[in-house]
C-alpha positions, -999 to +999 in steps of 0.1 A: -252-214-322-245-244-300-279-259-306-275-254-343-241-272-342-256-300-322-284-303-346-259-302-376-239-331-361-270-351-356-282-344-391-248-352-405-247-384-387-281-395-401-279-377-435-291-408-454-321-415-430-333-378-431-334-379-469-354-410-469-378-397-442-383-364-464-390-386-495-417-406-473-433-373-460-435-360-495-450-393-507-477-389-479-485-353-489-490-364-526-512-394-515-531-373-491-540-348-518-550-376-542-572-394-516-587-361-504-597-353-539-615-387-542-635-380-510-618-408-491-615-387-460-651-375-460-663-400-433-634-388-410-643-351-418-680-357-409-668-368-374-652-336-365-676-308-355-649-281-353-634-285-387-651-284-421-636-301-452-615-271-463-602-265-428-592-303-424-574-302-457-553-270-448-545-285-413-532-318-424-514-303-453-498-277-432-486-304-406-472-326-434-455-296-449-438-286-417-426-320-411-413-321-447-395-287-443-380-299-410-364-329-428-352-306-457-337-284-431-319-314-415-306-325-448-292-290-453-276-289-420-262-324-426-243-313-457-234-280-445-202-270-426-217-263-393-208-296-381-172-294-395-161-261-382-147-274-349-110-280-348-094-314-357-057-326-350-034-340-376-005-361-363+027-361-382+058-382-375+092-375-389+116-405-390+148-418-406+142-431-441+136-469-439+131-470-401+098-456-387+110-464-352+138-439-355+124-405-350+140-372-360+137-342-337+142-306-346+129-310-382+109-281-396+075-294-408+052-273-431+015-281-438+004-262-469-031-251-459-045-219-475-026-204-446+006-225-442+016-238-408+051-245-398+062-264-366+093-281-353+092-319-346+097-329-310+121-356-294+098-384-305+096-369-341+060-359-338+042-327-348+006-320-341-014-295-363-047-282-353-068-274-382-104-266-390-127-296-394-138-285-428-102-294-441-107-330-431-108-353-463-091-326-484-057-330-499-027-308-490+010-306-495+032-314-464+070-313-462+098-316-437+135-305-438+164-305-415+201-296-418+222-326-425+194-343-443+186-343-481+159-319-492+126-340-503+098-329-525+064-320-509+041-349-505+003-345-511-018-362-483-054-365-476-062-349-442-079-375-419-076-393-387-046-414-397-010-403-387+012-391-414+048-405-417+075-385-433+110-400-440+141-380-442+174-392-457+208-382-444+232-362-467+260-388-465+255-399-502+251-363-513+281-351-494+302-379-507+292-370-543+300-333-537+334-344-522+342-365-552+333-337-575+355-313-555+384-339-557+379-344-594+379-305-599+410-301-579+426-330-599+415-315-632+427-280-624+458-287-602+490-292-620+515-313-600+551-310-614+580-332-609+610-310-612+644-324-626+663-292-629+660-256-614+687-230-621+694-216-587+715-187-598+688-175-624+662-180-598+678-158-571+687-132-598+651-127-609+637-130-573+658-100-562+647-079-591+608-085-589+593-053-574+578-060-539+543-050-547+544-073-579+558-101-558+532-099-533+504-096-558+517-127-576+521-147-546+485-138-536+471-147-570+490-181-570+479-188-533+516-189-521+527-176-486+559-155-488+565-164-451+573-199-458+588-197-494+610-225-508+628-231-541+598-246-557+574-218-548+600-193-559+602-211-593+564-210-597+564-171-589+594-163-611+580-185-640+547-165-637+567-133-637+586-142-668+554-152-687+536-120-679+564-094-682+587-107-708+583-120-745+583-157-742+583-177-774+577-213-785+598-240-798+588-231-833+592-194-827+617-187-800+623-154-783+648-143-757+629-168-735+610-197-749+590-227-733+574-259-746+566-295-741+583-322-760+601-355-759+636-352-747+666-373-740+687-366-709+724-371-703+751-360-679+784-351-698+815-356-677+851-353-684+874-349-654+863-321-632+839-307-659+801-319-661+771-306-676+736-319-679+721-321-713+683-321-724+679-326-761+651-335-786+636-330-819+601-314-826+589-308-861+624-312-875+636-285-848+665-296-826+664-282-791+692-284-767+691-273-731+724-273-710+730-265-674+753-272-645+749-306-627+748-286-594+712-277-602+698-312-607+671-317-582+668-354-587+686-380-606+662-407-621+676-438-636+669-426-671+695-399-668+727-414-680+762-403-677+784-399-708+821-405-708+852-401-728+839-428-752+821-400-771+849-389-795+838-354-793+831-350-756+861-328-749+850-303-776+815-303-763+825-295-728+850-269-740+823-252-760+799-253-730+828-238-708+833-210-731+796-201-733+792-204-698+821-182-689+810-155-711+792-127-691+772-114-720+762-140-745+743-128-776+733-149-807+759-131-826+787-145-804+775-181-808+791-202-835+759-217-848+774-242-872+795-254-845+766-255-820+743-272-846+769-299-853+773-307-815+735-308-809+727-331-837+756-353-829+745-356-793+710-364-804+722-392-825+746-405-798+721-406-770+700-437-782+680-446-751+642-438-746+632-402-741+606-388-717+581-359-720+595-327-705+582-292-700+607-263-698+611-226-697+646-214-707+666-186-720+677-189-757+714-188-764+713-194-802+692-207-829+706-231-857+689-230-891 
């Protein structure tokens, strides 16, 4: 088979010439037949003693026909795959995007032949693929990838003698976009609270009564560690427990506990040794008054004002708060709703400065109609 390959290479190299030569031989055959029919070769034939006219015709025609067939065979071999079945080497270089002089090693390169080939780039970023010569000139997909670099779409290339350069881009931009998305997601889903008031007494009371399995499950769901618990984490757990295990109403439809978000004014009521913090506001014509001990104030912003004896009814307000706070069991029936309603509306009118938007969860003492 080696001589056939050699002959095929030679024929492939001179494909244009062999076709022209075959055409010339065919032309000679046609001309010979025509001239022979006209008797042009009779003087030559008469000079041969061994060949008569018919033998001379067959001899010359056979020789020319063999030469013609030889050229036809060379043409066939020149366009066949005999000369292309030897292996060829395809050179691929993986480099940083925008800089061919900065090679990338350790990248996986895939050449999409009918039987795909995968190789890893060397320190100089190069990969050599040995392929069949019959694939030269054809188009195939080629791609490269490496951890830390963006995935790229396969590129179609024509397999030839030129080197193939494949750029890879680092994931810095992509990671930044992902990080920004994560930050935005956290910002959109994480609620940061600024606490003004937490009742320590009620917090400890509920904390001691929550069953341990429920406590652990709630803390796990809220991603809170019970090993390093503080007042704010306790408040989150207790609030979650109240919301899920008790009937909690709204501002419009309050129950034993109710919660809401509304604009409220805040003032500290003081008279001698007595002091209370008051949060009050109106929503949909409904007055809401939240009162508690100043000992539970977590911070005192500038917009929490102190009221004094200038309020003509301050003593009555504090006495009323003292009475209700001293009662061990307060029920709506024990509350003087008319008196309470008067004080709440009066305080709301007296506190004239700007309100702030507050969210609360509180126990209902009474409801004024």
